[in-house]
Backbone as XML, in Angstrom:
<?xml version="1.0"?>
<chain id="A" units="angstrom">
  <residue number="1" name="MET">
    <atom name="N" x="4.167" y="27.772" z="-0.950"/>
    <atom name="CA" x="5.447" y="26.629" z="-0.335"/>
    <atom name="C" x="4.526" y="26.421" z="0.253"/>
  </residue>
  <residue number="2" name="MET">
    <atom name="N" x="4.524" y="24.794" z="-0.137"/>
    <atom name="CA" x="3.547" y="23.828" z="-0.158"/>
    <atom name="C" x="4.275" y="22.671" z="1.729"/>
  </residue>
  <residue number="3" name="LEU">
    <atom name="N" x="3.258" y="23.107" z="2.466"/>
    <atom name="CA" x="3.879" y="22.552" z="3.905"/>
    <atom name="C" x="3.893" y="21.181" z="4.197"/>
  </residue>
  <residue number="4" name="PRO">
    <atom name="N" x="4.666" y="20.395" z="4.607"/>
    <atom name="CA" x="4.768" y="19.087" z="4.556"/>
    <atom name="C" x="4.088" y="18.547" z="5.038"/>
  </residue>
  <residue number="5" name="VAL">
    <atom name="N" x="3.136" y="17.189" z="4.281"/>
    <atom name="CA" x="1.910" y="16.681" z="4.637"/>
    <atom name="C" x="2.334" y="15.535" z="6.313"/>
  </residue>
  <residue number="6" name="ARG">
    <atom name="N" x="1.648" y="15.448" z="6.998"/>
    <atom name="CA" x="2.261" y="14.412" z="8.155"/>
    <atom name="C" x="1.711" y="12.840" z="7.375"/>
  </residue>
  <residue number="7" name="THR">
    <atom name="N" x="2.588" y="11.980" z="8.227"/>
    <atom name="CA" x="2.738" y="10.962" z="7.670"/>
    <atom name="C" x="1.837" y="10.050" z="9.164"/>
  </residue>
  <residue number="8" name="VAL">
    <atom name="N" x="1.121" y="9.024" z="8.875"/>
    <atom name="CA" x="0.180" y="8.561" z="10.133"/>
    <atom name="C" x="0.985" y="7.269" z="9.844"/>
  </residue>
  <residue number="9" name="ILE">
    <atom name="N" x="1.985" y="6.121" z="10.098"/>
    <atom name="CA" x="2.039" y="5.365" z="10.194"/>
    <atom name="C" x="1.414" y="4.100" z="11.028"/>
  </residue>
  <residue number="10" name="VAL">
    <atom name="N" x="0.731" y="3.211" z="10.165"/>
    <atom name="CA" x="0.035" y="2.282" z="11.092"/>
    <atom name="C" x="0.588" y="0.293" z="10.445"/>
  </residue>
  <residue number="11" name="ASP">
    <atom name="N" x="1.356" y="0.225" z="11.927"/>
    <atom name="CA" x="2.056" y="-0.991" z="11.867"/>
    <atom name="C" x="0.930" y="-2.096" z="11.575"/>
  </residue>
  <residue number="12" name="CYS">
    <atom name="N" x="1.304" y="-2.868" z="10.617"/>
    <atom name="CA" x="0.170" y="-4.145" z="10.699"/>
    <atom name="C" x="0.842" y="-5.474" z="11.072"/>
  </residue>
  <residue number="13" name="ALA">
    <atom name="N" x="2.076" y="-5.217" z="11.862"/>
    <atom name="CA" x="2.690" y="-6.398" z="12.625"/>
    <atom name="C" x="1.407" y="-7.273" z="13.701"/>
  </residue>
  <residue number="14" name="GLY">
    <atom name="N" x="1.591" y="-7.952" z="13.579"/>
    <atom name="CA" x="0.513" y="-8.712" z="15.283"/>
    <atom name="C" x="-1.266" y="-8.587" z="14.901"/>
  </residue>
  <residue number="15" name="VAL">
    <atom name="N" x="-1.353" y="-8.075" z="13.549"/>
    <atom name="CA" x="-3.313" y="-7.535" z="13.402"/>
    <atom name="C" x="-3.283" y="-9.060" z="12.986"/>
  </residue>
  <residue number="16" name="ARG">
    <atom name="N" x="-4.506" y="-9.304" z="14.094"/>
    <atom name="CA" x="-4.828" y="-11.182" z="13.689"/>
    <atom name="C" x="-6.317" y="-10.948" z="13.249"/>
  </residue>
  <residue number="17" name="SER">
    <atom name="N" x="-6.766" y="-9.596" z="12.670"/>
    <atom name="CA" x="-8.087" y="-10.111" z="12.138"/>
    <atom name="C" x="-8.490" y="-8.285" z="11.562"/>
  </residue>
  <residue number="18" name="GLU">
    <atom name="N" x="-9.473" y="-8.435" z="11.001"/>
    <atom name="CA" x="-9.637" y="-7.091" z="10.083"/>
    <atom name="C" x="-10.340" y="-6.130" z="10.404"/>
  </residue>
  <residue number="19" name="ALA">
    <atom name="N" x="-11.272" y="-6.844" z="11.793"/>
    <atom name="CA" x="-11.849" y="-5.751" z="12.950"/>
    <atom name="C" x="-10.489" y="-5.264" z="13.567"/>
  </residue>
  <residue number="20" name="GLU">
    <atom name="N" x="-9.641" y="-5.833" z="13.993"/>
    <atom name="CA" x="-8.524" y="-5.290" z="14.416"/>
    <atom name="C" x="-7.601" y="-4.317" z="13.980"/>
  </residue>
  <residue number="21" name="PHE">
    <atom name="N" x="-7.116" y="-4.374" z="12.456"/>
    <atom name="CA" x="-7.437" y="-3.726" z="11.430"/>
    <atom name="C" x="-7.614" y="-2.274" z="11.688"/>
  </residue>
  <residue number="22" name="TRP">
    <atom name="N" x="-8.822" y="-2.168" z="11.302"/>
    <atom name="CA" x="-9.824" y="-1.277" z="11.051"/>
    <atom name="C" x="-9.683" y="-0.281" z="12.439"/>
  </residue>
  <residue number="23" name="GLU">
    <atom name="N" x="-9.711" y="-1.005" z="13.489"/>
    <atom name="CA" x="-9.353" y="-0.348" z="15.105"/>
    <atom name="C" x="-7.899" y="0.485" z="14.861"/>
  </residue>
  <residue number="24" name="ARG">
    <atom name="N" x="-6.964" y="-0.387" z="14.714"/>
    <atom name="CA" x="-5.401" y="0.400" z="14.713"/>
    <atom name="C" x="-5.404" y="1.542" z="13.392"/>
  </residue>
  <residue number="25" name="TYR">
    <atom name="N" x="-6.444" y="1.242" z="12.839"/>
    <atom name="CA" x="-6.618" y="2.688" z="11.496"/>
    <atom name="C" x="-7.268" y="4.095" z="12.168"/>
  </residue>
  <residue number="26" name="LEU">
    <atom name="N" x="-8.196" y="3.604" z="12.822"/>
    <atom name="CA" x="-8.885" y="4.657" z="13.506"/>
    <atom name="C" x="-8.417" y="5.268" z="14.627"/>
  </residue>
  <residue number="27" name="ARG">
    <atom name="N" x="-7.539" y="4.379" z="15.333"/>
    <atom name="CA" x="-6.747" y="4.827" z="16.406"/>
    <atom name="C" x="-5.809" y="5.994" z="15.991"/>
  </residue>
  <residue number="28" name="LEU">
    <atom name="N" x="-5.272" y="5.475" z="14.855"/>
    <atom name="CA" x="-3.879" y="5.633" z="14.857"/>
    <atom name="C" x="-3.778" y="7.195" z="14.169"/>
  </residue>
  <residue number="29" name="THR">
    <atom name="N" x="-5.274" y="7.362" z="13.354"/>
    <atom name="CA" x="-5.054" y="8.400" z="12.392"/>
    <atom name="C" x="-6.388" y="9.565" z="13.045"/>
  </residue>
  <residue number="30" name="ASP">
    <atom name="N" x="-7.257" y="9.059" z="14.418"/>
    <atom name="CA" x="-7.869" y="9.978" z="15.093"/>
    <atom name="C" x="-8.813" y="10.356" z="13.749"/>
  </residue>
  <residue number="31" name="ALA">
    <atom name="N" x="-9.616" y="9.514" z="13.048"/>
    <atom name="CA" x="-10.179" y="9.494" z="11.953"/>
    <atom name="C" x="-11.943" y="10.752" z="12.214"/>
  </residue>
  <residue number="32" name="GLU">
    <atom name="N" x="-11.872" y="11.417" z="11.323"/>
    <atom name="CA" x="-13.061" y="11.990" z="11.622"/>
    <atom name="C" x="-14.396" y="10.930" z="11.480"/>
  </residue>
  <residue number="33" name="GLY">
    <atom name="N" x="-15.271" y="11.064" z="12.016"/>
    <atom name="CA" x="-16.548" y="10.400" z="11.949"/>
    <atom name="C" x="-16.240" y="9.327" z="11.856"/>
  </residue>
  <residue number="34" name="ALA">
    <atom name="N" x="-15.521" y="8.402" z="13.164"/>
    <atom name="CA" x="-14.946" y="7.173" z="13.271"/>
    <atom name="C" x="-16.492" y="6.304" z="13.941"/>
  </residue>
  <residue number="35" name="GLY">
    <atom name="N" x="-17.142" y="6.819" z="14.264"/>
    <atom name="CA" x="-18.170" y="6.522" z="14.908"/>
    <atom name="C" x="-19.230" y="5.447" z="13.733"/>
  </residue>
  <residue number="36" name="TYR">
    <atom name="N" x="-19.138" y="6.563" z="12.556"/>
    <atom name="CA" x="-20.042" y="5.997" z="11.304"/>
    <atom name="C" x="-19.240" y="5.181" z="10.296"/>
  </residue>
  <residue number="37" name="PHE">
    <atom name="N" x="-17.935" y="5.013" z="10.436"/>
    <atom name="CA" x="-17.072" y="4.281" z="9.369"/>
    <atom name="C" x="-17.304" y="3.105" z="9.759"/>
  </residue>
  <residue number="38" name="GLY">
    <atom name="N" x="-17.539" y="2.694" z="8.230"/>
    <atom name="CA" x="-18.229" y="1.116" z="8.029"/>
    <atom name="C" x="-17.306" y="-0.232" z="8.283"/>
  </residue>
  <residue number="39" name="ARG">
    <atom name="N" x="-15.662" y="0.148" z="8.346"/>
    <atom name="CA" x="-14.904" y="-1.080" z="9.030"/>
    <atom name="C" x="-14.747" y="-1.975" z="7.862"/>
  </residue>
  <residue number="40" name="ASN">
    <atom name="N" x="-14.510" y="-1.729" z="6.343"/>
    <atom name="CA" x="-14.432" y="-2.225" z="5.463"/>
    <atom name="C" x="-14.229" y="-1.663" z="4.506"/>
  </residue>
  <residue number="41" name="LEU">
    <atom name="N" x="-13.359" y="-2.452" z="2.995"/>
    <atom name="CA" x="-12.869" y="-1.566" z="2.193"/>
    <atom name="C" x="-13.356" y="-0.567" z="1.274"/>
  </residue>
  <residue number="42" name="ASP">
    <atom name="N" x="-14.798" y="-0.864" z="0.892"/>
    <atom name="CA" x="-15.587" y="0.317" z="0.533"/>
    <atom name="C" x="-15.356" y="1.525" z="1.072"/>
  </residue>
  <residue number="43" name="ALA">
    <atom name="N" x="-15.946" y="1.445" z="2.480"/>
    <atom name="CA" x="-16.054" y="2.649" z="3.518"/>
    <atom name="C" x="-14.560" y="2.946" z="3.682"/>
  </residue>
  <residue number="44" name="PHE">
    <atom name="N" x="-13.341" y="2.215" z="3.473"/>
    <atom name="CA" x="-12.157" y="3.091" z="3.594"/>
    <atom name="C" x="-11.875" y="3.964" z="2.444"/>
  </residue>
  <residue number="45" name="TRP">
    <atom name="N" x="-11.945" y="3.407" z="1.355"/>
    <atom name="CA" x="-12.216" y="4.222" z="-0.098"/>
    <atom name="C" x="-13.053" y="5.141" z="0.162"/>
  </residue>
  <residue number="46" name="ASP">
    <atom name="N" x="-14.162" y="5.101" z="0.686"/>
    <atom name="CA" x="-15.301" y="6.281" z="0.680"/>
    <atom name="C" x="-14.171" y="7.549" z="1.742"/>
  </residue>
  <residue number="47" name="ALA">
    <atom name="N" x="-13.816" y="6.483" z="2.616"/>
    <atom name="CA" x="-13.092" y="7.452" z="3.850"/>
    <atom name="C" x="-11.984" y="8.434" z="3.263"/>
  </residue>
  <residue number="48" name="LEU">
    <atom name="N" x="-11.288" y="7.835" z="2.684"/>
    <atom name="CA" x="-10.328" y="8.564" z="1.753"/>
    <atom name="C" x="-10.606" y="9.667" z="0.618"/>
  </residue>
  <residue number="49" name="ASN">
    <atom name="N" x="-12.023" y="9.595" z="0.488"/>
    <atom name="CA" x="-12.301" y="10.781" z="0.108"/>
    <atom name="C" x="-13.138" y="11.775" z="0.757"/>
  </residue>
  <residue number="50" name="GLY">
    <atom name="N" x="-13.312" y="11.766" z="1.652"/>
    <atom name="CA" x="-13.948" y="12.583" z="2.456"/>
    <atom name="C" x="-15.039" y="11.838" z="3.417"/>
  </residue>
  <residue number="51" name="ALA">
    <atom name="N" x="-15.758" y="10.862" z="3.368"/>
    <atom name="CA" x="-16.571" y="10.251" z="4.211"/>
    <atom name="C" x="-15.851" y="9.889" z="5.148"/>
  </residue>
  <residue number="52" name="PRO">
    <atom name="N" x="-17.130" y="9.495" z="6.275"/>
    <atom name="CA" x="-16.681" y="9.032" z="7.337"/>
    <atom name="C" x="-15.345" y="8.074" z="7.697"/>
  </residue>
  <residue number="53" name="GLY">
    <atom name="N" x="-14.780" y="8.313" z="8.665"/>
    <atom name="CA" x="-13.231" y="7.182" z="8.311"/>
    <atom name="C" x="-12.018" y="8.361" z="7.923"/>
  </residue>
  <residue number="54" name="TRP">
    <atom name="N" x="-12.303" y="9.743" z="7.728"/>
    <atom name="CA" x="-11.050" y="10.549" z="6.726"/>
    <atom name="C" x="-10.213" y="10.774" z="7.663"/>
  </residue>
  <residue number="55" name="PRO">
    <atom name="N" x="-9.412" y="10.280" z="7.192"/>
    <atom name="CA" x="-7.812" y="10.384" z="7.787"/>
    <atom name="C" x="-7.511" y="11.970" z="8.192"/>
  </residue>
  <residue number="56" name="GLY">
    <atom name="N" x="-7.613" y="12.778" z="7.199"/>
    <atom name="CA" x="-7.039" y="14.149" z="6.629"/>
    <atom name="C" x="-5.895" y="14.386" z="5.963"/>
  </residue>
  <residue number="57" name="GLU">
    <atom name="N" x="-5.683" y="15.443" z="5.496"/>
    <atom name="CA" x="-4.878" y="15.358" z="4.710"/>
    <atom name="C" x="-3.420" y="14.647" z="5.517"/>
  </residue>
  <residue number="58" name="CYS">
    <atom name="N" x="-3.009" y="13.583" z="4.997"/>
    <atom name="CA" x="-1.702" y="12.730" z="5.384"/>
    <atom name="C" x="-1.469" y="12.072" z="4.045"/>
  </residue>
  <residue number="59" name="GLU">
    <atom name="N" x="-0.285" y="10.901" z="4.848"/>
    <atom name="CA" x="0.156" y="10.091" z="3.875"/>
    <atom name="C" x="0.182" y="8.624" z="4.756"/>
  </residue>
  <residue number="60" name="LEU">
    <atom name="N" x="-0.785" y="7.709" z="4.179"/>
    <atom name="CA" x="-0.691" y="6.631" z="5.243"/>
    <atom name="C" x="0.101" y="5.598" z="4.730"/>
  </residue>
  <residue number="61" name="LEU">
    <atom name="N" x="1.162" y="4.992" z="5.581"/>
    <atom name="CA" x="2.332" y="4.393" z="5.343"/>
    <atom name="C" x="1.724" y="2.743" z="6.304"/>
  </residue>
  <residue number="62" name="PHE">
    <atom name="N" x="1.234" y="1.733" z="5.522"/>
    <atom name="CA" x="0.958" y="0.697" z="6.344"/>
    <atom name="C" x="2.028" y="0.026" z="6.746"/>
  </residue>
  <residue number="63" name="THR">
    <atom name="N" x="2.849" y="-0.346" z="7.590"/>
    <atom name="CA" x="3.985" y="-1.194" z="7.492"/>
    <atom name="C" x="3.257" y="-2.666" z="7.488"/>
  </residue>
  <residue number="64" name="ASN">
    <atom name="N" x="4.213" y="-3.755" z="7.435"/>
    <atom name="CA" x="4.326" y="-4.901" z="7.751"/>
    <atom name="C" x="2.997" y="-5.378" z="7.358"/>
  </residue>
  <residue number="65" name="ALA">
    <atom name="N" x="2.781" y="-4.835" z="5.814"/>
    <atom name="CA" x="1.146" y="-4.951" z="5.269"/>
    <atom name="C" x="1.310" y="-6.349" z="4.789"/>
  </residue>
  <residue number="66" name="ALA">
    <atom name="N" x="2.276" y="-7.102" z="4.285"/>
    <atom name="CA" x="2.444" y="-8.566" z="3.907"/>
    <atom name="C" x="1.690" y="-9.494" z="5.082"/>
  </residue>
  <residue number="67" name="SER">
    <atom name="N" x="1.785" y="-8.994" z="6.464"/>
    <atom name="CA" x="0.642" y="-9.992" z="7.246"/>
    <atom name="C" x="-0.443" y="-9.927" z="6.963"/>
  </residue>
  <residue number="68" name="LEU">
    <atom name="N" x="-1.281" y="-8.733" z="6.603"/>
    <atom name="CA" x="-2.592" y="-9.100" z="5.764"/>
    <atom name="C" x="-2.783" y="-9.955" z="5.303"/>
  </residue>
  <residue number="69" name="ALA">
    <atom name="N" x="-1.986" y="-10.655" z="4.296"/>
    <atom name="CA" x="-2.326" y="-11.485" z="3.273"/>
    <atom name="C" x="-3.162" y="-12.796" z="3.774"/>
  </residue>
  <residue number="70" name="GLU">
    <atom name="N" x="-3.218" y="-12.897" z="4.941"/>
    <atom name="CA" x="-3.790" y="-14.440" z="5.513"/>
    <atom name="C" x="-5.563" y="-14.038" z="5.359"/>
  </residue>
  <residue number="71" name="PHE">
    <atom name="N" x="-5.790" y="-12.523" z="5.341"/>
    <atom name="CA" x="-7.034" y="-12.154" z="5.516"/>
    <atom name="C" x="-7.572" y="-12.272" z="3.874"/>
  </residue>
  <residue number="72" name="ARG">
    <atom name="N" x="-9.184" y="-13.379" z="4.281"/>
    <atom name="CA" x="-9.509" y="-13.624" z="2.887"/>
    <atom name="C" x="-9.226" y="-14.368" z="1.501"/>
  </residue>
  <residue number="73" name="ASN">
    <atom name="N" x="-8.277" y="-15.136" z="2.394"/>
    <atom name="CA" x="-7.542" y="-15.903" z="1.174"/>
    <atom name="C" x="-6.364" y="-14.500" z="0.352"/>
  </residue>
  <residue number="74" name="GLY">
    <atom name="N" x="-5.631" y="-13.292" z="0.762"/>
    <atom name="CA" x="-4.882" y="-12.660" z="0.247"/>
    <atom name="C" x="-6.118" y="-11.539" z="-0.235"/>
  </residue>
  <residue number="75" name="ARG">
    <atom name="N" x="-7.197" y="-11.739" z="-0.504"/>
    <atom name="CA" x="-8.177" y="-10.793" z="-1.170"/>
    <atom name="C" x="-7.967" y="-9.166" z="-0.840"/>
  </residue>
  <residue number="76" name="PHE">
    <atom name="N" x="-8.269" y="-9.224" z="1.054"/>
    <atom name="CA" x="-7.950" y="-8.130" z="1.535"/>
    <atom name="C" x="-7.121" y="-7.097" z="0.851"/>
  </residue>
  <residue number="77" name="LEU">
    <atom name="N" x="-5.656" y="-8.156" z="1.523"/>
    <atom name="CA" x="-4.627" y="-7.413" z="0.998"/>
    <atom name="C" x="-4.765" y="-6.705" z="-0.609"/>
  </residue>
  <residue number="78" name="GLU">
    <atom name="N" x="-5.035" y="-7.334" z="-1.468"/>
    <atom name="CA" x="-5.134" y="-6.828" z="-2.837"/>
    <atom name="C" x="-6.081" y="-5.864" z="-2.533"/>
  </residue>
  <residue number="79" name="GLY">
    <atom name="N" x="-7.049" y="-5.608" z="-2.102"/>
    <atom name="CA" x="-8.461" y="-4.751" z="-2.277"/>
    <atom name="C" x="-7.375" y="-3.618" z="-1.804"/>
  </residue>
  <residue number="80" name="LEU">
    <atom name="N" x="-6.733" y="-3.674" z="-0.680"/>
    <atom name="CA" x="-6.048" y="-2.383" z="0.095"/>
    <atom name="C" x="-4.929" y="-1.831" z="-0.896"/>
  </residue>
  <residue number="81" name="GLN">
    <atom name="N" x="-4.314" y="-2.654" z="-1.750"/>
    <atom name="CA" x="-3.088" y="-2.425" z="-2.789"/>
    <atom name="C" x="-4.424" y="-1.185" z="-3.722"/>
  </residue>
  <residue number="82" name="ARG">
    <atom name="N" x="-5.256" y="-2.041" z="-4.186"/>
    <atom name="CA" x="-6.019" y="-1.611" z="-5.644"/>
    <atom name="C" x="-6.268" y="-0.097" z="-4.529"/>
  </residue>
  <residue number="83" name="ILE">
    <atom name="N" x="-6.359" y="0.377" z="-3.906"/>
    <atom name="CA" x="-7.134" y="1.249" z="-3.127"/>
    <atom name="C" x="-5.477" y="2.108" z="-3.075"/>
  </residue>
  <residue number="84" name="ALA">
    <atom name="N" x="-4.257" y="1.782" z="-2.721"/>
    <atom name="CA" x="-3.503" y="2.810" z="-2.480"/>
    <atom name="C" x="-2.885" y="3.183" z="-4.125"/>
  </residue>
  <residue number="85" name="ASP">
    <atom name="N" x="-3.394" y="2.447" z="-5.040"/>
    <atom name="CA" x="-2.988" y="2.537" z="-6.333"/>
    <atom name="C" x="-3.492" y="3.722" z="-6.716"/>
  </residue>
  <residue number="86" name="GLU">
    <atom name="N" x="-4.959" y="3.875" z="-6.866"/>
    <atom name="CA" x="-5.779" y="4.240" z="-6.890"/>
    <atom name="C" x="-6.112" y="5.783" z="-6.249"/>
  </residue>
  <residue number="87" name="SER">
    <atom name="N" x="-5.695" y="6.087" z="-5.186"/>
    <atom name="CA" x="-6.270" y="6.742" z="-4.112"/>
    <atom name="C" x="-5.884" y="8.761" z="-4.516"/>
  </residue>
  <residue number="88" name="ASP">
    <atom name="N" x="-6.220" y="9.297" z="-4.412"/>
    <atom name="CA" x="-5.598" y="10.877" z="-5.003"/>
    <atom name="C" x="-5.654" y="11.781" z="-3.945"/>
  </residue>
  <residue number="89" name="LEU">
    <atom name="N" x="-6.383" y="11.700" z="-3.282"/>
    <atom name="CA" x="-6.358" y="12.737" z="-2.098"/>
    <atom name="C" x="-5.561" y="12.755" z="-1.046"/>
  </residue>
  <residue number="90" name="VAL">
    <atom name="N" x="-5.218" y="10.975" z="-0.992"/>
    <atom name="CA" x="-4.442" y="10.764" z="0.736"/>
    <atom name="C" x="-3.585" y="9.802" z="-0.090"/>
  </residue>
  <residue number="91" name="ARG">
    <atom name="N" x="-2.438" y="9.897" z="0.003"/>
    <atom name="CA" x="-1.549" y="8.968" z="-0.387"/>
    <atom name="C" x="-1.260" y="8.021" z="0.838"/>
  </residue>
  <residue number="92" name="VAL">
    <atom name="N" x="-1.068" y="6.386" z="0.018"/>
    <atom name="CA" x="-1.394" y="5.371" z="0.590"/>
    <atom name="C" x="-0.115" y="4.543" z="0.451"/>
  </residue>
  <residue number="93" name="VAL">
    <atom name="N" x="0.703" y="4.242" z="1.310"/>
    <atom name="CA" x="1.874" y="3.246" z="0.996"/>
    <atom name="C" x="1.698" y="2.222" z="1.962"/>
  </residue>
  <residue number="94" name="LEU">
    <atom name="N" x="1.884" y="0.821" z="0.874"/>
    <atom name="CA" x="1.772" y="-0.252" z="1.567"/>
    <atom name="C" x="3.131" y="-0.979" z="1.686"/>
  </residue>
  <residue number="95" name="SER">
    <atom name="N" x="3.993" y="-1.297" z="3.090"/>
    <atom name="CA" x="5.409" y="-1.941" z="2.537"/>
    <atom name="C" x="5.146" y="-3.016" z="3.782"/>
  </residue>
</chain>
């Protein structure tokens, strides 16, 4: 029998910068190696594959993700969605 996976909800409402987004992610996931996490999309991809910032076995649910569309003219949210689509070890959902 497979044990239920924990869901970590990262509410993106009110996030005003990428730095604030990464701080919220690290705080809510209690990520392993957080001090070495690069706080960017490349580092996030690496973290989902076991590098610093690894959230553990979980599902990441980013709520109110549309609020991130203003970062880098939408490229930040697009990159986050691409990672969500391609992640195998950690399920990432944007809502």
